[in-house]
N, C-alpha and C positions, 0 to 999 in steps of 0.2 A: 775473787769471782773468777773461774776460766772463761774461754770463748764460749765454750758449750752450755756452761751454767747460764751466762748472760744470753744467750740465744733463746735458750727453753724459757727463761725466766720472760724476756720479753714476749715471746708466743705465748705463755699463761697470761702476763697482764693484756695482752690484745683480745684473749679470749673472754676473759672476765670482764673486760670494758664492753665486749660485744653482748655479753650474758645479763650483766647486773644493770648498766648504765645506759647503752644505746638499746635494748630490746630488739636488735637488728633481726630479720626474720633470716638467720644462717641455720645451718643444720645442726649447729651445735646449740642453739636457743630453741629449737623448733619443739625439744619435748619440755621445755621449761612454760606452764601455762599461769599458774597462780602465783599471784606477787609474793605469797607468803612462804613460797617455796622456792625462791629465786636461788638463794644465798646456798640451800643445800643440793639444790639442782646443778648450780653452776659448779660446785665441789666436786660432784658425783661426774660430771661431763669432763671437767677438767682433768681429774684424777685419770679418767679412760685417757684423754689425749696424752698425757705425760707417761703413762704407763706403755701407750703404743709407742710412745718415743723411745722407751727404754732408758729412763735416766731418774726421772724424778716423780715424788707424789707431792699433792699440793694439799693443803688444809686451810681453807680460807673462812671456816666458820666464824673463828676471832681472830686470827691475824693470816697475813699471807705468808707461807711458808713453803720452803722447798728441801724435800729432803730424799736425797740419794739413796734408791734402792737396790736391793741384792737381786740380779735376772736370774741368779743360779739356786733360788729359793725352792722351788719342786724339787729340783736336782738333788739339792742339799737334804731335803725332806727324806727322799728316797736314799741317801748315803746314811744319813742316820738309822733308818729303819733296818737298812744290809747291816749295819754296826751292832744294833739290839740283836738283831738274828746271830750275829756271829759270838757276841757276847753270850747269848744264851746256849747256843749250840756248845761253845767251849765248857761252860760250866758242867751243862748235862754230860758231855763226855767224859771230863775230868773225874765227875762222880762216878761215872758209870766204870771206867778202866783203872781210876785209880794214879791216874797222869796229874802231875802238877800242872794248874790250868796256864800259869807263867811259861812254863815249858811250850805248851800247846801254841800260846799266844805269840810267843818267839819264834816257832817253826814257821807259823802262819805268815809271818812279818816277812821271813826272808824269803819263802817257797812261793807267794803270790803277791805280798804288800795287801793283803785283807779285800783281793778282788777275786769274788766267786765265780767269774767267767773266765779266768787265766788259763791259757792254753800253753804248754811248752811245746818247743820245735821235738822234742822225744815223745809228745803225745802225753804228758802227764797233765791232770785237769783239776782246777779248781782250787779252793782255798788252801789245801793242803797237798796240791798236786798228786794226787793220786794216781799211780799208773794202769793202764786196763787190767793187769793181772792180779791187781788188787783190787780193782773194780770187780773182776770174777770172782776172785776167792771171796770177799765178804757179799757178795750178792747186790751191789750197789746198784738200785734202779736207776736213779738219776744224779752223776757225777757231780752236777752245776748245782744241785739242790744243797745250801747251807749245811742242815743236820746231817744228811746222807754222807757228805763230804769230810765232814769234821768226824763223824763217829768213826767211819773207816779209816780216816788217817791216824786218830789216835789210837784206834784198836792196832793199827799197824806199828805202831810207835812201840804202843805198850809191848808189844811182840818182841822188837828190838831190845828194850829195856830190860826186861826179863833173859834175851837170849846173853846180855851180856852184865847179868848179878846187878842190875841197878846203876851201870855205868852211863850217864846220860850223855856224855862226849862221844862214846863208841855209839851209842843208840843213833843219836842223831846223824853222825857220819854214817850209819849202817842205813840209815832212812833215805841218804842220798845214793849212795854208790851199792848198796846192797850187802846183806851179811856176809855172802861167801867172796866178794873183792874186798872186803875190809879183811878179814880172816888172812886171806892172801897176803895183803899188802905189809902186816907187821905192826901196823898202829896199834899203839897203847895208849896214848895222851898227847893234848895237844902238842906237847913237846917233839911228837914225829910228824906234825901235819904236812912236812913236806914229803911225805911217803905217800900221801895222798893224792888224786886227781884234782887238778886245778880248780873245778868246781865244787868237788868236796870241801877241798881247803876252804874255801871262801865260805861256803854253807854253814861248816862247822863252826868256823870264827867267829864268823856275823851271830849266830845263833845263839851260841854261849856268851858272846858279849850282849846281847839283847837279855838272855835270861840273868844276868850278873847285875846289868847296868840298866836294864831298861832301854825305852826308845821313843 
């Protein structure tokens, strides 16, 4: 047991002794009135103390027990809700535009690492890093909205896939640098990746890796 654990355990032991055995008139014991409810009351009070100390939770109804808790529980819950929305948005867009959901997911991983609030130095916004001209073109009302962002990004990606006759390597390259720039570069396949701007090289290489191997 580490020093912090010992410190908390000692503090908890003192609190329990105050409440159950000494019945002192302390702030901790003030809310415990009936003898039958001493143990349950003590458990609740000590739980609150430990939660405030941000490290442990106590269960003393049957046994004295310290359990380390996750302080980011609410944050993790929010993250879980975001990921659920992202998954739903991807599946909806995939079915709507006929784009492989794995490709959409791989692109999002590279573009924003699944952060719907991501903004690039170039002004690209959200999960799929849609640019202001794409936002305007597809009449996106809120580019930070997960569903709107993924819908617009997937629609734009679908346009690139169609432009290059289903060639997803060219499509994801054009998604990053633009179709006109890609056409001028002479890029034909991953073997020609050196022809692309550095950012686009990384973009294409990572997305195709994620698409083929997962992440």
